[in-house]
C-alpha positions in Angstrom: 24.9 -9.5 39.5 23.5 -6.6 37.3 21.7 -5.1 40.3 25.0 -5.0 42.2 26.7 -3.4 39.2 23.9 -0.8 38.9 24.1 -0.1 42.7 27.8 0.4 42.6 28.1 2.4 39.4 24.8 4.3 39.7 24.6 5.0 43.4 27.8 4.6 45.3 30.0 6.5 42.8 27.4 9.2 42.4 27.1 9.8 46.1 30.9 9.9 46.5 31.2 12.3 43.6 28.3 14.5 44.9 29.9 14.7 48.4 33.3 15.7 46.9 31.5 18.3 44.7 29.9 19.8 47.8 33.2 20.0 49.6 34.9 21.6 46.6 32.3 24.2 45.7 29.6 24.5 48.3 26.0 23.3 48.5 24.5 25.9 46.1 26.6 24.9 43.2 26.2 21.2 44.0 22.4 21.4 43.8 22.8 22.5 40.2 23.8 18.9 39.3 20.1 18.0 40.0 19.4 19.5 36.6 21.9 17.1 34.9 20.4 13.8 36.3 17.4 13.7 33.9 19.6 14.6 31.0 22.0 11.8 31.8 19.1 9.4 32.2 17.8 10.2 28.8 21.2 9.9 27.2 21.8 6.6 29.0 18.4 5.3 27.6 19.3 6.4 24.1 22.7 4.6 24.4 20.9 1.5 25.4 18.6 1.8 22.4 15.5 2.3 24.6 12.5 3.9 23.1 11.9 7.4 24.6 8.2 8.1 24.6 6.3 11.4 24.8 5.3 10.6 28.4 9.0 10.3 29.4 9.8 13.7 27.7 6.9 15.3 29.5 8.1 13.8 32.8 11.6 15.1 32.0 10.3 18.6 31.5 8.2 18.4 34.7 11.2 17.3 36.8 13.4 20.1 35.4 10.6 22.7 36.0 10.1 21.5 39.6 13.8 21.7 40.3 13.9 25.2 38.8 11.0 26.3 40.9 12.5 25.0 44.1 15.9 26.5 43.4 14.6 29.8 42.1 15.7 32.8 44.2 13.0 35.3 45.2 
């Protein structure tokens, strides 16, 4: 049951919202939400009283740096 809730809330609604965002603004602006995903994940973990370790913070920084490098204009 929890897996179904996670799939519906985490994936289905996110995909619908992402597609509507692309229609409203365009793909360049929609890719900027990629920066928000790790931030929301950290906040969600804090709200669930999970322990955020140094490894997770380092991974968070690596993800954001990778997204920045990929989206950086030449």
